[in-house]
C-alpha positions as CSV (number, residue, x, y, z in Angstrom):
1,M,0.0,0.0,0.0
2,N,1.5,3.3,-1.0
3,S,1.3,6.5,1.0
4,R,-1.7,7.9,-1.0
5,H,-3.7,4.8,-0.3
6,L,-2.7,4.9,3.3
7,I,-4.0,8.5,3.6
8,L,-7.3,7.8,1.8
9,A,-7.9,4.8,4.0
10,F,-7.4,6.8,7.2
11,L,-9.5,9.7,6.1
12,F,-12.4,7.3,5.5
13,T,-12.6,6.9,9.2
14,L,-13.2,10.6,9.6
15,T,-16.5,10.6,7.6
16,A,-18.6,9.6,10.5
17,P,-18.6,12.4,13.2
18,L,-20.9,12.4,16.2
19,F,-24.5,12.7,15.0
20,G,-26.5,15.5,16.7
21,R,-29.2,14.5,19.1
22,D,-32.2,16.4,20.5
23,K,-31.3,19.6,22.5
24,T,-33.0,18.4,25.7
25,D,-30.2,18.8,28.2
26,R,-30.4,21.7,30.7
27,L,-27.5,24.0,31.5
28,T,-27.7,26.7,34.2
29,M,-25.0,29.3,34.8
30,K,-24.1,31.0,38.1
31,N,-25.7,34.3,36.9
32,G,-29.0,32.5,36.6
33,D,-29.2,31.9,32.9
34,S,-30.8,28.6,32.1
35,M,-30.7,27.1,28.6
36,A,-31.9,24.0,26.7
37,C,-29.0,22.5,24.8
38,E,-27.0,19.4,23.8
39,I,-24.1,18.8,26.2
40,K,-21.3,17.2,24.1
41,G,-18.6,17.0,26.8
42,L,-16.0,18.6,29.0
43,D,-12.3,18.8,28.2
44,G,-9.5,21.2,29.3
45,G,-11.9,23.3,31.5
46,V,-14.2,23.9,28.6
47,L,-17.8,22.5,28.5
48,Y,-18.8,22.0,24.8
49,V,-22.5,22.5,24.1
50,S,-24.7,23.1,21.0
51,F,-28.0,25.1,20.7
52,D,-30.8,25.0,18.2
53,Y,-30.4,28.7,17.5
54,I,-26.6,28.9,17.3
55,D,-24.6,27.3,14.4
56,G,-21.8,25.0,15.5
57,T,-20.5,24.1,19.0
58,S,-20.2,26.7,21.8
59,S,-17.6,26.8,24.5
60,V,-18.6,27.4,28.1
61,D,-16.3,28.1,31.1
62,W,-16.8,25.1,33.3
63,S,-16.0,27.1,36.5
64,K,-19.0,29.4,35.8
65,V,-21.6,26.6,35.4
66,A,-24.1,26.2,38.3
67,S,-25.8,23.0,37.2
68,V,-26.2,20.5,34.4
69,E,-28.8,17.8,33.7
70,S,-28.8,15.2,30.9
71,T,-30.3,11.8,30.3
72,Q,-27.5,11.1,27.8
73,L,-24.8,8.7,29.0
74,F,-21.4,10.3,29.7
75,V,-18.0,8.8,30.6
76,V,-16.9,11.0,33.5
77,K,-13.2,11.1,34.5
78,T,-11.8,12.7,37.7
79,E,-8.4,14.0,38.8
80,D,-7.6,10.9,40.8
81,G,-8.1,8.6,37.8
82,S,-11.6,7.4,38.7
83,V,-14.0,6.7,35.8
84,Y,-17.8,6.6,36.0
85,T,-20.5,6.2,33.3
86,G,-24.1,7.5,33.6
87,A,-26.5,10.4,33.1
88,L,-25.9,13.7,34.8
89,K,-27.8,15.7,37.5
90,T,-26.6,18.4,39.8
91,A,-27.1,17.9,43.5
92,G,-29.0,20.6,45.4
93,M,-26.4,22.6,47.4
94,G,-26.3,25.7,49.4
95,A,-24.7,28.9,47.9
96,D,-21.5,28.4,50.0
97,R,-21.1,24.7,49.2
98,P,-19.1,23.4,46.2
99,M,-21.1,22.2,43.3
100,Q,-21.5,18.5,43.1
101,I,-22.6,16.3,40.1
102,H,-24.7,13.2,40.5
103,V,-23.6,10.5,38.0
104,L,-26.7,8.2,37.6
105,Q,-25.3,4.8,36.8
106,P,-27.7,2.1,35.5
107,P,-29.7,0.6,37.0
108,E,-30.1,2.6,40.2
109,Q,-26.6,3.5,41.5
110,V,-25.9,7.2,42.2
111,L,-22.4,8.5,42.6
112,T,-21.6,12.1,43.6
113,V,-18.5,14.0,42.4
114,E,-17.4,17.6,43.1
115,R,-17.3,19.7,39.9
116,S,-13.7,20.8,40.5
117,Q,-12.6,17.2,40.5
118,I,-14.1,16.4,37.1
119,V,-11.5,16.8,34.3
120,Q,-13.3,15.2,31.4
121,M,-16.8,14.2,30.3
122,V,-17.4,12.5,27.0
123,A,-20.9,11.8,25.6
124,T,-21.1,8.2,24.8
125,S,-23.6,5.9,23.1
126,D,-24.3,2.3,22.4
127,K,-24.0,3.1,18.7
128,F,-20.5,2.5,17.4
129,W,-20.0,5.6,15.2
130,E,-21.3,8.0,17.9
131,R,-18.2,7.2,20.1
132,F,-15.7,8.8,17.7
133,N,-14.1,12.3,18.2
134,G,-11.4,13.9,16.1
135,G,-10.3,16.6,13.8
136,I,-8.6,17.5,10.5
137,S,-6.0,20.2,9.7
138,L,-4.9,21.5,6.3
139,G,-2.1,24.0,5.4
140,T,-0.1,25.3,2.5
141,I,2.8,27.7,2.0
142,Y,3.9,29.1,-1.4
143,S,6.9,31.2,-2.2
144,K,7.2,32.8,-5.7
145,G,11.0,33.5,-5.3
146,N,12.1,29.9,-5.7
147,Q,8.7,28.5,-6.8
148,S,8.5,26.4,-3.6
149,T,5.3,24.9,-2.3
150,Q,4.6,23.1,1.0
151,Y,1.4,21.1,1.8
152,S,0.5,19.7,5.1
153,L,-2.3,17.4,6.3
154,A,-3.0,16.2,9.8
155,A,-6.0,14.1,10.9
156,S,-6.8,12.4,14.2
157,T,-9.6,10.3,15.5
158,A,-10.3,8.6,18.9
159,Y,-12.7,6.0,20.0
160,V,-13.8,6.4,23.7
161,R,-15.0,3.7,26.1
162,E,-15.4,3.7,29.8
163,R,-12.0,2.5,30.9
164,W,-10.1,2.5,27.6
165,N,-9.7,4.4,24.4
166,A,-8.0,3.9,21.1
167,A,-6.7,6.7,18.9
168,A,-5.0,7.2,15.5
169,R,-3.2,10.2,14.0
170,L,-2.0,10.9,10.5
171,D,0.6,13.5,9.5
172,S,1.5,14.1,5.9
173,N,3.9,16.7,4.5
174,L,5.0,17.4,0.9
175,S,7.6,20.1,-0.1
176,K,8.7,20.9,-3.6
177,S,10.5,23.6,-5.4
178,T,11.7,24.3,-8.9
179,G,14.8,22.2,-9.9
180,T,14.7,19.9,-6.9
181,T,13.1,16.5,-6.0
182,A,9.9,16.7,-3.9
183,S,10.4,15.8,-0.3
184,T,7.7,13.8,1.4
185,R,7.0,12.6,5.0
186,N,4.0,10.5,6.0
187,S,3.4,9.1,9.5
188,L,0.6,7.1,11.0
189,A,0.5,6.5,14.7
190,F,-1.8,4.3,16.8
191,T,-2.4,4.1,20.6
192,A,-4.6,2.0,22.8
193,L,-4.8,2.8,26.5
194,H,-6.5,1.0,29.3
195,L,-6.8,2.3,32.8
196,M,-5.6,0.1,35.6
197,S,-7.4,-0.5,38.9
198,K,-4.7,1.7,40.6
199,K,-5.8,5.2,40.0
200,N,-4.0,7.3,37.4
201,W,-2.0,4.3,36.2
202,F,-2.6,2.7,32.8
203,Y,-1.1,0.3,30.3
204,E,-0.8,1.3,26.7
205,G,0.1,-0.2,23.3
206,V,1.7,2.0,20.6
207,G,2.3,1.5,16.9
208,G,3.3,3.5,14.0
209,L,4.3,3.7,10.3
210,L,6.8,6.3,8.9
211,Q,8.0,7.2,5.4
212,S,10.6,9.9,5.1
213,S,12.4,10.8,1.8
214,E,14.7,13.1,3.8
215,Q,16.0,10.2,5.9
216,G,15.8,7.7,3.0
217,I,13.2,5.6,4.9
218,S,10.8,3.7,2.6
219,L,8.9,2.3,5.6
220,Q,9.6,2.2,9.3
221,T,7.3,0.1,11.5
222,L,7.0,0.5,15.3
223,L,5.3,-1.8,17.7
224,G,5.6,-1.4,21.5
225,G,3.9,-1.0,24.8
226,G,4.3,-0.6,28.5
227,V,2.9,0.9,31.7
228,G,2.3,4.6,32.3
229,R,1.0,7.1,34.8
230,Y,-0.7,10.5,34.7
231,L,1.8,12.8,36.3
232,K,-0.8,15.7,36.2
233,N,-4.5,15.5,35.3
234,T,-6.5,18.7,35.8
235,N,-8.6,21.1,33.9
236,Q,-5.4,23.1,33.0
237,A,-3.0,20.4,32.1
238,S,-2.6,16.7,31.3
239,I,0.9,15.0,31.4
240,Q,1.3,11.3,30.8
241,L,4.5,9.3,31.1
242,L,4.9,5.8,29.5
243,G,7.8,3.3,29.9
244,G,8.1,0.0,28.2
245,V,9.7,-1.9,25.3
246,G,9.4,-1.3,21.5
247,W,10.5,-3.0,18.2
248,Q,11.4,-1.1,15.0
249,D,11.7,-2.5,11.6
250,T,13.2,-0.1,9.0
251,T,13.4,-0.5,5.2
252,Y,15.7,2.1,3.5
253,Q,15.5,3.4,-0.1
254,H,17.7,1.7,-2.7
255,T,21.1,3.4,-2.9
256,N,24.7,2.4,-3.4
257,T,24.9,1.6,0.3
258,P,24.5,-2.1,1.0
259,I,22.3,-1.5,4.0
260,Q,18.7,-1.9,3.0
261,H,17.0,-3.2,6.1
262,Q,17.4,-3.0,9.9
263,N,15.4,-4.0,12.9
264,T,16.1,-3.2,16.5
265,T,14.6,-3.8,20.0
266,A,14.6,-0.7,22.1
267,A,13.5,0.7,25.5
268,L,10.4,2.9,25.0
269,I,9.8,6.2,26.8
270,Y,6.8,8.3,25.8
271,V,5.7,11.7,27.2
272,D,2.3,13.1,26.2
273,T,1.6,16.7,27.3
274,R,-1.6,18.8,26.9
275,L,-1.9,22.4,28.2
276,F,-5.2,24.3,28.1
277,K,-6.5,27.9,28.3
278,F,-10.2,28.3,28.3
279,S,-11.7,28.8,24.8
280,K,-8.5,30.4,23.5
281,T,-5.5,28.2,23.0
282,N,-4.2,24.7,23.7
283,L,-0.9,22.9,23.2
284,D,-0.5,19.2,22.4
285,A,3.0,17.7,22.3
286,T,4.3,14.1,22.3
287,V,7.9,12.9,22.5
288,G,9.1,9.3,22.0
289,I,12.6,8.2,22.9
290,L,13.8,4.8,21.9
291,P,17.3,3.8,23.1
292,A,18.3,0.7,21.2
293,V,18.9,-2.5,23.3
294,T,20.2,-4.6,20.4
295,D,22.3,-1.7,19.0
296,P,23.9,-0.1,22.1
297,G,24.5,3.6,21.9
298,R,21.9,4.2,19.2
299,V,18.9,6.4,20.1
300,R,15.9,7.4,18.0
301,I,13.7,10.3,18.9
302,N,10.4,11.4,17.4
303,A,8.4,14.4,18.3
304,N,5.1,16.1,17.3
305,S,3.5,19.2,18.7
306,S,0.7,21.5,17.7
307,Y,-0.4,24.9,19.1
308,Y,-4.0,25.8,18.4
309,I,-5.8,29.2,18.6
310,K,-9.6,29.2,18.3
311,L,-11.0,31.4,15.6
312,I,-14.7,30.6,15.6
313,S,-16.9,27.6,16.7
314,D,-15.0,24.4,15.7
315,L,-12.5,26.2,13.5
316,K,-9.0,26.9,14.8
317,W,-5.6,28.1,13.4
318,N,-2.6,25.9,14.3
319,I,1.1,25.8,14.0
320,S,2.7,22.4,14.1
321,F,6.2,21.0,14.5
322,Y,7.4,17.5,13.6
323,G,10.8,15.9,14.0
324,N,12.7,12.5,13.8
325,W,16.3,12.0,14.8
326,D,18.6,9.0,14.7
327,N,22.1,9.5,16.2
328,Q,23.6,6.5,14.3
329,P,21.9,6.3,10.8
330,P,23.4,4.0,8.1
331,Q,26.3,5.6,6.3
332,G,25.1,7.9,3.5
333,F,21.7,8.6,5.1
334,S,20.5,11.6,7.0
335,G,20.0,11.4,10.7
336,S,17.2,13.9,11.0
337,D,14.0,15.2,9.4
338,Y,12.0,18.1,10.9
339,G,9.8,20.9,9.9
340,V,7.1,23.4,10.8
341,S,3.7,24.0,9.2
342,S,0.6,26.0,9.8
343,G,-3.0,25.9,8.7
344,L,-6.7,25.6,9.7
345,S,-8.2,22.9,11.8
346,W,-11.7,21.7,12.1
347,T,-12.9,19.3,14.9
348,Y,-15.9,17.1,15.4
349,G,-17.3,15.5,18.4
350,L,-15.4,16.4,21.5
351,K,-11.8,17.2,20.7
């Protein structure tokens, strides 16, 4: 399968965003405003809702919400790593008491959680397609001086369940200018995370495919996994650390160099960081470090980061950075490939 087919196959999974439901949820603000709406979820201190009379999804400051009610099922996650699933109802409290949310779990169990402890709520459903969230970004840069053009495409999707989730991300970049060979980079990353009984601990599997003309990589495959922990998990930041073992298989482009194929076993260290600022900006960054076990002294590093600024509704502007490094590449091959791109992003579901 070539890179074009890979991209088309991945984008096919983005054609089924969350379907809208009736706006029968109730949202009440601290200033007394009460509105019928569709509560989509909570992430990064932002409550996402939609109204019949407003196009798109609106962002509400979670700290200014007085009460929420919904018969829709939500996956509710707290700072200490606890996970609940159920409908929502706000407990009756005095004015000087912290707001508490009742999570009504079928059939009759009621759990009470303080609002300040809730870091994420995701609307869920028994229907397969309605559990997906994600987004897509497109960007282009053109320079008349040297007739250079750069295209970038990024797409992500996540499937959310009560105690686990699976996600995939595609990044594709193409650069070309007059008189030079076009440079391409395509990467596809997969993750599957399951929360452990010990709060804020999880085990996770990771996988990936990479093609880089700059590094002479026709195809690099990564498979690995390990145990991780949330170092920070609040409405302002989320930091995950994963440690484990990985395996990489790399096929290089045909050159005069006799090395065409390598595979290595490596330790696996992954850091995933997300920083939020209400309804304005957010930063997503991941760094993977793979010190080789079967090739001592060799270290591979890959990094991806995106900074988003909200423009209107589900539309954002972003600037992204990608990079791959190998401190001991085969002779005649480059040890690095990195770049920066910018463009517009559109999200669906809760992203």
